[in-house]
C-alpha positions as CSV (number, residue, x, y, z in Angstrom):
1,M,18.5,39.0,15.1
2,R,16.1,36.0,15.2
3,I,14.3,37.6,18.1
4,F,14.0,40.9,16.3
5,A,12.6,39.1,13.2
6,L,10.1,37.2,15.3
7,I,8.9,40.4,16.9
8,I,8.4,42.0,13.5
9,V,6.4,38.9,12.3
10,L,4.3,39.0,15.4
11,I,3.6,42.7,15.0
12,I,2.5,42.2,11.4
13,Y,0.4,39.1,12.3
14,T,-1.3,41.2,15.1
15,L,-2.1,44.0,12.7
16,I,-3.6,41.6,10.2
17,I,-5.7,40.0,13.0
18,F,-6.9,43.5,13.9
19,F,-7.8,44.2,10.3
20,I,-9.7,40.9,10.0
21,G,-11.4,41.4,13.4
22,V,-12.8,44.9,12.4
23,K,-14.3,43.5,9.2
24,V,-15.7,40.3,10.8
25,I,-17.2,42.1,13.8
26,S,-18.7,44.8,11.6
27,F,-20.4,42.1,9.4
28,L,-21.6,40.1,12.5
29,K,-23.2,43.2,13.9
30,L,-25.1,43.7,10.7
31,I,-26.8,40.3,11.0
32,L,-26.7,40.0,14.8
33,P,-27.1,43.5,16.2
34,F,-27.3,42.3,19.8
35,I,-23.8,40.8,19.7
36,S,-21.1,42.6,21.8
37,S,-17.6,43.5,20.6
38,K,-16.4,43.0,24.2
39,I,-17.1,39.3,23.7
40,L,-15.9,39.0,20.1
41,W,-12.5,40.7,20.4
42,P,-11.2,38.4,23.2
43,L,-12.5,35.3,21.2
44,I,-10.7,36.5,18.1
45,F,-7.4,36.9,19.9
46,I,-7.8,33.6,21.8
47,F,-8.3,31.9,18.5
48,A,-5.4,33.8,16.9
49,Y,-2.8,33.1,19.5
50,S,-4.0,29.5,20.1
51,L,-1.5,28.8,17.4
52,F,1.3,29.4,19.9
53,A,-0.2,28.8,23.3
54,F,-0.4,25.0,23.1
55,Y,3.4,24.7,22.8
56,F,3.6,25.8,26.4
57,L,1.1,23.3,27.8
58,P,1.4,19.5,28.5
59,A,0.6,17.6,25.3
60,T,-1.9,15.4,27.1
61,S,-3.9,18.2,28.7
62,F,-7.4,18.9,27.5
63,L,-6.6,22.6,27.0
64,A,-3.6,21.8,24.7
65,K,-5.7,19.5,22.6
66,A,-8.5,22.1,22.4
67,L,-6.1,24.8,21.4
68,R,-4.4,22.7,18.8
69,I,-7.8,21.9,17.1
70,I,-8.8,25.6,17.3
71,S,-5.5,26.8,15.9
72,G,-5.9,24.5,12.9
73,Y,-9.2,25.9,11.9
74,W,-8.1,29.4,12.8
75,M,-5.1,29.1,10.3
76,G,-7.6,28.2,7.5
77,F,-10.0,31.0,8.5
78,F,-7.2,33.5,8.9
79,M,-5.6,32.8,5.6
80,Y,-8.8,32.7,3.4
81,T,-10.5,35.6,5.2
82,F,-7.5,37.7,4.6
83,L,-7.2,36.6,1.0
84,G,-10.9,37.1,0.5
85,L,-10.8,40.7,1.9
86,I,-8.0,41.5,-0.4
87,A,-9.9,40.0,-3.4
88,I,-13.0,42.1,-2.5
89,Y,-10.9,45.2,-2.4
90,I,-9.4,44.4,-5.8
91,I,-12.8,43.6,-7.3
92,K,-14.3,46.9,-6.0
93,L,-11.4,48.8,-7.5
94,L,-12.1,47.1,-10.9
95,L,-15.8,47.8,-10.6
96,K,-15.0,51.5,-10.2
97,L,-13.9,51.3,-13.9
98,T,-17.3,50.2,-14.9
99,P,-20.9,51.7,-14.8
100,M,-21.3,49.7,-11.6
101,R,-19.4,52.4,-9.7
102,K,-22.6,54.4,-9.4
103,N,-24.6,51.5,-7.9
104,P,-24.6,51.8,-4.1
105,L,-26.3,48.4,-3.7
106,I,-23.0,46.9,-5.0
107,M,-20.3,49.4,-4.1
108,D,-21.4,50.4,-0.6
109,N,-23.0,47.2,0.7
110,P,-20.9,45.5,3.4
111,L,-23.8,43.0,4.0
112,L,-23.6,41.9,0.3
113,W,-19.8,41.5,0.3
114,G,-19.7,39.9,3.8
115,S,-22.4,37.4,2.7
116,I,-20.4,36.5,-0.5
117,L,-17.3,36.0,1.5
118,S,-19.1,33.9,4.1
119,V,-20.6,31.6,1.4
120,V,-17.1,31.2,0.0
121,L,-15.6,30.3,3.4
122,I,-18.4,27.8,4.1
123,F,-17.6,26.1,0.8
124,I,-13.9,26.2,1.4
125,F,-14.2,24.6,4.9
126,S,-16.8,22.0,3.7
127,Y,-15.0,20.9,0.6
128,G,-11.6,21.3,2.1
129,S,-12.5,19.1,5.1
130,Y,-13.9,16.4,2.9
131,K,-10.8,16.3,0.7
132,A,-8.5,16.3,3.8
133,F,-9.8,12.9,5.0
134,H,-10.9,11.4,1.7
135,L,-8.0,9.3,0.4
136,V,-7.4,8.9,-3.3
137,N,-5.0,6.6,-5.0
138,K,-2.3,8.1,-7.3
139,E,-0.5,5.7,-9.7
140,Y,2.8,5.9,-11.6
141,S,4.5,3.5,-13.9
142,I,8.3,3.8,-14.4
143,E,11.2,1.9,-15.7
144,I,14.6,1.5,-14.0
145,N,17.2,0.4,-16.6
146,K,19.2,-1.9,-14.4
147,N,19.2,-5.7,-14.1
148,S,17.3,-7.3,-11.3
149,P,16.2,-10.9,-10.6
150,I,12.6,-9.7,-10.3
151,E,11.0,-8.1,-13.4
152,N,8.5,-5.9,-11.7
153,L,8.0,-4.3,-8.3
154,K,4.8,-2.8,-7.0
155,V,5.5,-0.1,-4.4
156,V,2.8,1.6,-2.3
157,M,3.9,4.6,-0.4
158,V,2.4,7.0,2.1
159,S,3.8,10.1,3.9
160,D,2.8,12.9,6.2
161,I,0.1,11.2,8.2
162,H,0.7,13.6,11.1
163,L,-0.8,11.5,13.9
164,G,-1.8,13.7,16.7
165,Y,-4.7,15.9,17.8
166,T,-6.8,15.6,14.7
167,I,-5.7,12.3,13.1
168,G,-6.0,9.0,14.8
169,S,-6.8,5.3,14.4
170,S,-9.9,5.8,12.1
171,H,-7.8,7.5,9.4
172,I,-5.1,4.9,9.8
173,D,-7.7,2.2,9.2
174,R,-8.6,3.9,5.9
175,I,-4.9,4.2,4.9
176,V,-4.1,0.5,5.7
177,D,-7.2,-0.6,3.8
178,K,-6.2,1.5,0.8
179,I,-2.7,0.0,0.9
180,N,-3.8,-3.6,1.1
181,R,-6.3,-3.1,-1.7
182,E,-3.3,-2.4,-3.9
183,E,-1.6,-5.8,-3.0
184,P,1.9,-4.3,-2.9
185,D,5.2,-6.0,-3.0
186,I,6.7,-3.4,-0.6
187,V,5.4,-0.5,1.4
188,F,7.2,2.8,2.1
189,I,6.3,5.2,5.0
190,V,8.1,8.4,4.0
191,G,8.2,10.5,7.1
192,D,6.1,12.7,9.3
193,T,4.1,9.8,10.7
194,F,3.7,12.0,13.9
195,D,2.9,15.6,14.4
196,N,5.5,16.5,17.0
197,S,3.9,14.8,19.9
198,Y,3.7,11.1,20.6
199,E,1.7,11.8,23.8
200,A,-1.1,13.6,21.8
201,V,-2.0,10.3,20.1
202,T,-4.6,8.8,22.4
203,D,-5.2,5.5,20.5
204,I,-1.6,4.6,19.8
205,D,-2.1,0.8,20.4
206,K,-4.9,0.6,18.0
207,I,-2.8,2.5,15.4
208,S,0.1,0.1,15.9
209,D,-2.1,-2.9,15.5
210,A,-3.6,-1.5,12.4
211,L,-0.2,-0.8,10.8
212,K,0.8,-4.4,11.6
213,G,-2.1,-5.4,9.3
214,I,-0.2,-4.0,6.3
215,K,0.2,-6.9,3.8
216,S,3.1,-6.9,1.4
217,T,5.6,-9.4,-0.1
218,Y,8.8,-7.7,1.3
219,G,7.5,-5.8,4.2
220,A,7.1,-2.1,5.2
221,Y,10.1,0.3,5.5
222,G,10.1,3.9,6.7
223,V,12.1,7.0,7.4
224,L,11.6,9.8,9.9
225,G,10.4,13.2,9.0
226,N,11.0,16.7,10.4
227,H,7.9,16.3,12.6
228,D,8.8,12.9,14.0
229,V,10.4,14.4,17.1
230,T,9.0,15.3,20.5
231,A,9.3,18.6,22.3
232,E,10.9,16.8,25.2
233,L,14.1,16.3,23.1
234,K,15.0,20.0,23.4
235,G,17.8,20.4,25.9
236,R,18.2,16.7,26.5
237,S,21.8,15.5,27.0
238,D,21.2,11.9,26.1
239,K,20.2,12.5,22.4
240,S,21.7,10.1,19.9
241,P,23.1,11.2,16.5
242,D,19.7,10.2,15.1
243,Y,18.1,13.0,17.3
244,T,16.3,10.4,19.4
245,T,16.7,9.3,23.0
246,P,17.3,5.7,24.3
247,D,13.7,5.5,25.5
248,D,12.2,7.2,22.5
249,D,8.5,6.0,22.2
250,M,8.3,7.0,18.6
251,I,11.1,4.6,17.6
252,S,9.6,1.7,19.6
253,F,6.3,2.5,17.9
254,F,7.7,1.7,14.5
255,E,9.2,-1.6,15.8
256,K,5.9,-2.6,17.4
257,S,4.1,-1.7,14.1
258,E,6.6,-3.9,12.2
259,I,7.9,-1.1,10.1
260,T,11.6,-1.2,9.6
261,L,13.1,2.3,10.1
262,L,16.1,3.2,7.9
263,R,18.1,6.0,9.5
264,D,21.1,6.7,7.2
265,E,21.1,3.0,6.4
266,T,21.1,0.8,3.3
267,I,19.5,-2.6,2.9
268,L,19.5,-5.1,0.1
269,I,16.1,-6.7,-0.5
270,K,16.1,-10.3,-1.8
271,D,19.3,-9.6,-3.7
272,A,17.1,-7.7,-6.1
273,F,17.3,-4.0,-5.2
274,Y,18.7,-1.7,-2.6
275,L,16.7,0.6,-0.3
276,V,18.6,3.7,1.1
277,G,16.8,5.5,4.0
278,R,18.1,8.9,5.0
279,K,17.6,10.7,8.3
280,D,15.6,13.9,7.9
281,A,17.4,17.0,6.7
282,S,16.2,19.2,9.6
283,P,14.1,17.7,12.5
284,I,12.2,20.5,14.3
285,G,14.3,21.7,17.2
286,A,17.5,19.9,16.2
287,V,20.8,21.4,17.3
288,N,24.2,20.1,16.1
289,Y,22.5,17.5,14.1
290,E,24.2,15.7,11.2
291,R,23.2,13.1,8.6
292,A,25.2,11.2,6.1
293,E,25.6,12.3,2.6
294,V,24.3,10.0,-0.2
295,P,27.7,9.0,-1.5
296,T,28.6,7.8,2.0
297,L,25.4,5.7,2.1
298,L,26.3,4.1,-1.2
299,E,29.8,3.0,-0.2
300,G,30.4,-0.7,-0.6
301,I,27.1,-1.5,-2.4
302,D,26.7,-2.7,-6.0
303,T,25.1,0.2,-7.8
304,K,24.6,-2.0,-10.9
305,K,21.6,-3.2,-9.0
306,P,18.5,-0.8,-8.7
307,V,18.8,1.7,-5.8
308,I,15.8,3.4,-4.3
309,L,16.2,6.3,-1.9
310,L,13.7,7.2,0.8
311,D,14.2,10.9,1.8
312,H,11.4,12.7,3.6
313,Q,12.2,16.2,2.3
314,P,12.7,16.5,-1.5
315,A,16.4,17.3,-2.0
316,R,17.9,19.2,-4.8
317,F,18.7,16.7,-7.6
318,S,22.3,18.0,-7.7
319,T,22.8,16.7,-4.2
320,I,21.8,13.2,-5.0
321,S,24.7,11.3,-6.4
322,E,25.0,8.9,-9.3
323,G,23.8,5.4,-8.5
324,I,20.4,6.4,-7.2
325,D,17.7,5.4,-9.6
326,L,14.5,6.6,-7.8
327,V,14.0,8.9,-4.9
328,V,10.7,9.0,-3.1
329,S,9.7,11.9,-0.8
330,G,6.8,13.7,0.9
331,H,6.9,16.8,3.1
332,T,5.5,19.3,0.7
333,H,1.8,18.2,1.0
334,N,1.6,19.7,-2.5
335,G,1.1,22.9,-0.7
336,Q,-2.0,21.3,1.0
337,V,-4.1,24.5,0.4
338,F,-4.1,27.1,-2.4
339,P,-1.9,28.9,-3.1
340,G,0.6,26.7,-1.4
341,N,0.6,24.3,-4.3
342,I,2.0,27.0,-6.5
343,I,4.6,28.0,-4.0
344,V,6.1,24.5,-3.5
345,H,6.8,24.1,-7.2
346,G,8.9,27.2,-7.0
347,I,10.9,26.0,-4.0
348,Y,11.7,22.4,-4.9
349,D,13.2,20.7,-8.0
350,N,10.2,18.4,-7.7
351,G,7.5,19.8,-5.4
352,Y,4.9,17.1,-6.2
353,G,4.4,14.2,-8.6
354,Y,6.9,12.7,-11.0
355,K,10.0,14.2,-12.5
356,Q,13.1,12.9,-14.2
357,E,16.5,14.4,-14.6
358,G,19.1,12.2,-16.4
359,N,18.9,8.8,-14.9
360,L,17.4,10.0,-11.6
361,Q,13.6,9.7,-11.2
362,S,11.8,11.4,-8.4
363,I,8.3,10.9,-7.0
364,V,6.9,13.2,-4.3
365,T,3.6,12.5,-2.6
366,S,1.2,15.1,-1.2
367,G,0.8,12.9,1.9
368,A,-2.1,11.1,3.5
369,G,-2.8,13.5,6.3
370,V,-2.8,17.2,7.1
371,W,-0.7,19.7,9.1
372,G,-2.2,22.9,10.5
373,P,-5.6,23.6,9.0
374,P,-7.5,20.3,8.5
375,L,-8.2,21.3,4.9
376,R,-7.1,20.3,1.5
377,L,-7.6,22.6,-1.5
378,A,-5.8,22.1,-4.8
379,S,-4.2,18.9,-3.4
380,D,-5.3,15.5,-2.3
381,S,-4.7,13.2,0.6
382,E,-3.3,10.2,-1.2
383,V,-1.8,6.8,-1.2
384,V,0.7,6.3,-4.0
385,T,1.3,3.2,-6.1
386,V,4.5,3.0,-8.1
387,N,4.7,0.2,-10.7
388,I,8.4,-0.4,-11.4
389,S,9.8,-2.5,-14.2
390,F,13.4,-3.7,-14.2
391,Q,15.6,-5.1,-16.9
392,K,16.0,-8.9,-16.9
393,P,19.5,-10.1,-16.0
């Protein structure tokens, strides 16, 4: 059944590629009459299927890296060109209801419509690329009505960095600088630090050294996300229940970076508050994978103290048991690009930002990196500051 569904998706995808290709090539021939379709069609299909091809290549190969970068830009081009062509079709339908329908310079001018779409795409890629790597700070102030020996806690959190082919040490330097400027009490790294391939990160030692430079009162704590796995795990017989292997480089990376990973673990910080870190709900490629339920993780702890849950993917509020005061997540990227930001709010109880239901408060960050197209539209790459105040004992 899955194979049948995949075949249907690939057929639809190929038909859309063909539709886009016809329009793009027709426009290019208007402005570059000498260009050949025999060159353009193979290029279009290479770009289109680069999305899949690099999965079958060694992660460290030049071709895999090139295809990954190409596929990211293709995803953005594919989506916005398709949406743009649909928008043009709708606009022309509406114009047929006006006196403009008799104006051939508007209604029957592919050069005009192609030029408009090209300008829009240039703006999308220019502005979206800038937003993708320009970090902003998002700040929240909340109250947790439980006693604690400390009155206030300043949390700085990041998520979804997606280290890999497009994001490396230079972006990490910006993130660490942004974190340290906030002078946090504690730092949370809320999953998807990697983008499925440890081997694709060429400057891993520089990144580890940079992360060790994070300054905070109580240290840095993290959880794994669904992309914090490697392709090599598939079919391995020595996988642990954490869906890692004894020699997992990603896990040792966090240790070297002085980030304490919490994998279905609970820790009491300075007798002031608890941190609960969950394993990810669905690591990519995982088979027969389990993680503990929240009530299990709360067994034996004093829930009269503040309890903060780190869970990469925003869970349904109904699945988070009594005793948790604040849950912080990432994963959604706030859709990353329009209209994804609209979609995530329909999928999750909290797709982005702050939400409260009863005593449970939730904060979801849009992340500090990108997945797929290296673009941000209708969302930001952000570092989040949460100012928490507690009751005095």
